[in-house]
N, C-alpha and C positions, 0 to 999 in steps of 0.2 A: 439510385440505390434501391436494391431489392429489400423487401420487407424482412427477409431472413437476416440481413446484415444489421437491422435495427431491433431485432427481437430482444425483449427484456431478459429472456432466458439464455441468450447467446452472449450478450455483453457481460463481462466479468469485472470484478473488483479484486485486487490483491491487497491484503492487509498484513503488515509485518509488525509484530509486538516484540519488544525486547526489554531485557533487564540486564544491563552491562555494568561491570565494576568500574569505578572511577577513583579508586584509592591512590593509585600510583600515577606518575606522569605517563608511563607507557600505557596504562589502562585508559587514561583520558584520551591519549592520541589514537588508540585503537577504536574507542567509542566515536570520536570525531570523524575518523576515516570511514567507518561504517555508515554513519549518518550522511556524510558528504556523498558517498557512492549511491545511497538510496535516492537522495535528491537529484543527483546527476542522471539517474535512471528514470526520473519522472515521478517519483513518489512525493507526496505532500504530507506535511505533518498534520495529523488528525488530533492527537493529544500528545502529551510530553514524550512518551516512548512508543507511540503508535503512528505508523506511516501507512498511507493508502495510495493506490494507483488504479486508475480506470483503464481497462483494456477492452478493445473491441471484440475479442474472441477468446476462447479457451486456449487456443494455440499461442496467441500473443501473451496471455497470462503466464503460460508455461515458460516462455522465453524470459520474462522478468523474474519468475520464481527461481529459475536456474541461475540467473545472473546474481540474485541475492544470495543463493547458497554458495556460490563461488567466493563471495565477498564476506562470508561469515567471520566475525572476530574470533580470536583464539580462546577467549573466556566469555562467560555470560550465558544467558538464556535467550534464545530467539525462537519465536513461533511464526509460521507463515500460514495464512488461511486464504482461500479464494472462495468467492460466492457470486451469485448472479446479481445483475442490476435489479431484478425484481425483489430479491431478498434484501439488498441494500436499501431499497425504497421503503421497506417495512421497518427499518431501524427507528427506534425512539431515542431522541437526543434531548437531554435536559441540561440547562445551565442555570445554576442557583435555583433548582427545583422548578424552573419554568420550562415548559416544552419548547423546543425549537425544531425547525425543519432540518433534515439531513443536509449536508453540504451538496451543492450542485456539482454535477460532473464537470470536469475540466474539458474544455474544447480541445479535441485531438485532431490533428491533421494527418490524413492518410494519403500516401502517395502510392500509385499503382505502377 
């Protein structure tokens, strides 16, 4: 593997934040479908309404961003952000006011 492929500025993270209504049965079903599609696309739950996905490149991140946009629920608020692995590594995470290390990247298999 070339060094370019492993560059901390080339590797990307995609984070999806959402606040979806769950008042009606139809709303809950829409919420569940959205979350299921995120998980099927390789996103992991970071917090209750925040899902993240590790991507080996910006091009790959754009594929997953596009896929998420296609699956947006009819109601609610969804935000999508992408950032470099270097930026992700600078995140400060706390649990009960105690610092914790950011989550480790998921092992990704790439086929050529």
